[in-house]
C-alpha positions as CSV (number, residue, x, y, z in Angstrom):
1,X,-1.3,24.1,148.2
2,X,2.0,24.0,150.1
3,X,5.0,23.2,147.9
4,X,7.4,20.7,149.5
5,X,10.4,18.7,148.4
6,X,13.1,19.2,146.0
7,X,13.1,18.4,142.2
8,X,16.4,18.1,140.3
9,X,16.1,18.1,136.5
10,X,19.0,16.2,134.9
11,X,20.6,13.1,136.4
12,X,24.1,13.5,134.9
13,X,27.2,14.2,137.2
14,X,25.9,17.4,138.8
15,X,22.3,16.4,139.3
16,X,23.2,12.9,140.6
17,X,25.9,14.2,143.0
18,X,23.6,16.9,144.2
19,X,20.7,14.4,144.9
20,X,23.1,12.0,146.8
21,X,24.4,14.9,148.9
22,X,21.0,16.3,149.7
23,X,19.5,12.9,150.3
24,X,22.2,12.2,153.0
25,X,21.5,15.5,154.6
26,X,17.8,15.8,154.4
27,X,16.6,12.2,155.1
28,X,16.1,13.0,158.8
29,X,14.2,16.2,157.9
30,X,11.7,14.3,155.8
31,X,12.5,16.1,152.6
32,X,11.4,14.4,149.4
33,X,14.0,14.5,146.6
34,X,12.9,13.6,143.0
35,X,15.4,13.6,140.2
36,X,14.2,13.8,136.6
37,X,16.1,12.6,133.5
38,X,15.1,11.7,129.9
39,X,17.2,8.6,129.8
40,X,17.5,5.5,132.0
41,X,21.2,5.1,131.2
42,X,23.7,7.8,131.2
43,X,25.6,7.9,128.0
44,X,28.2,10.6,127.1
45,X,30.3,10.4,124.0
46,X,32.9,12.9,125.3
47,X,34.0,14.6,128.5
48,X,35.4,11.6,130.4
49,X,38.6,13.5,131.4
50,X,38.4,14.9,134.9
51,X,41.0,16.6,137.2
52,X,42.8,14.1,139.4
53,X,42.0,16.2,142.4
54,X,38.3,15.7,141.9
55,X,38.7,11.9,142.0
56,X,41.4,11.8,144.7
57,X,40.2,14.4,147.2
58,X,36.9,16.0,146.5
59,X,34.8,12.8,145.8
60,X,36.0,10.9,148.9
61,X,35.5,14.0,151.1
62,X,31.8,14.1,149.9
63,X,31.2,10.4,150.7
64,X,30.1,9.5,147.1
65,X,31.3,6.5,145.1
66,X,34.6,7.0,143.3
67,X,34.6,6.6,139.5
68,X,36.7,3.9,137.9
69,X,39.9,5.3,136.5
70,X,40.8,4.1,133.1
71,X,44.0,6.1,132.5
72,X,46.2,8.5,134.3
73,X,47.3,11.4,132.1
74,X,50.8,12.7,132.7
75,X,51.6,14.5,129.5
76,X,49.8,16.7,127.1
77,X,50.7,17.8,123.6
78,X,48.6,20.8,122.3
79,X,48.5,21.1,118.5
80,X,46.7,23.4,116.1
81,X,46.3,21.5,112.9
82,X,49.6,19.6,112.4
83,X,51.8,22.3,114.4
84,X,52.6,21.4,118.0
85,X,52.1,24.5,120.1
86,X,53.0,23.3,123.5
87,X,54.0,20.2,125.4
88,X,53.2,20.0,129.0
89,X,54.6,17.4,131.4
90,X,53.5,18.0,135.0
91,X,55.4,16.4,137.9
92,X,52.4,14.3,138.9
93,X,49.1,13.1,137.4
94,X,46.7,16.0,137.0
95,X,43.9,14.4,134.9
96,X,42.3,11.0,134.8
97,X,40.1,9.5,132.0
98,X,37.2,7.8,133.8
99,X,34.2,5.5,133.1
100,X,31.9,8.5,133.4
101,X,28.8,6.5,132.2
102,X,29.3,3.8,134.8
103,X,30.1,6.3,137.5
104,X,26.9,8.3,136.8
105,X,24.8,5.2,136.6
106,X,26.2,4.0,140.0
107,X,25.4,7.5,141.5
108,X,21.7,7.1,140.5
109,X,21.3,3.8,142.4
110,X,19.0,4.4,145.4
111,X,17.8,7.7,144.1
112,X,14.2,8.5,143.3
113,X,14.7,9.0,139.6
114,X,11.7,9.6,137.2
115,X,12.6,8.9,133.6
116,X,10.8,11.6,131.5
117,X,11.7,14.9,130.2
118,X,10.3,17.8,132.1
119,X,10.3,21.6,131.9
120,X,11.9,22.9,135.3
121,X,9.7,26.0,135.2
122,X,6.6,23.9,135.3
123,X,7.7,22.0,138.4
124,X,8.0,25.2,140.5
125,X,4.1,24.8,141.3
126,X,4.8,21.4,142.9
127,X,8.2,21.6,144.6
128,X,9.6,24.0,147.2
129,X,13.0,24.0,145.4
130,X,13.7,23.2,141.6
131,X,17.3,22.7,140.3
132,X,18.0,22.7,136.6
133,X,21.1,20.5,136.2
134,X,20.6,19.6,132.6
135,X,23.9,20.9,131.4
136,X,24.9,23.1,128.5
137,X,23.4,21.0,125.7
138,X,19.8,21.5,126.8
139,X,19.6,25.1,125.4
140,X,16.8,24.2,123.0
141,X,17.8,26.5,120.2
142,X,19.6,29.2,122.1
143,X,23.1,29.8,120.9
144,X,25.8,28.4,123.3
145,X,29.6,28.7,122.8
146,X,31.4,25.4,122.8
147,X,35.1,25.0,122.8
148,X,36.1,22.0,120.6
149,X,39.1,19.9,121.2
150,X,39.8,16.3,120.1
151,X,41.9,14.1,122.4
152,X,43.8,11.4,120.6
153,X,46.1,8.7,121.9
154,X,47.6,6.7,119.1
155,X,48.4,3.9,121.5
156,X,52.2,4.5,121.7
157,X,52.2,6.0,125.2
158,X,49.4,5.1,127.7
159,X,49.9,8.3,129.8
160,X,49.9,10.8,127.0
161,X,47.1,12.9,125.3
162,X,47.3,14.9,122.1
163,X,44.9,17.9,122.0
164,X,44.2,19.0,118.4
165,X,42.2,22.2,118.0
166,X,39.9,22.4,115.0
């Protein structure tokens, strides 16, 4: 049996962007792209802060929808416990907090998404290319290193983030 098409496992940012880019470039070649995800709606409790360059330059150059920017971050205070270690004030905005759930859900529109959990290795018999885009939290028991930081904004300054190491 000839293996054809592309399977992408994980419809988060990486998987959805890849599927959109491949769809735009392979539609004429007749490639079938299927993206698998365990959830119909992308929900991420953290990680909504992204580099401004990604939103302002890279996303438009790829021809994909721009995420909705919630805040522009212009100042950082890094603390360990209650001690301030460093304050950083760049000349321009270098980070945005975005509506990542809304962005990913909009990226999924128009894609061939199958909502079920799959093992990427088991798809290799059916597809010519299989991409595992599930992210670091799909390790299934293997130890992964995670750096933890908590971003807080007490509401006093809209463009400031406090990063507190635990």
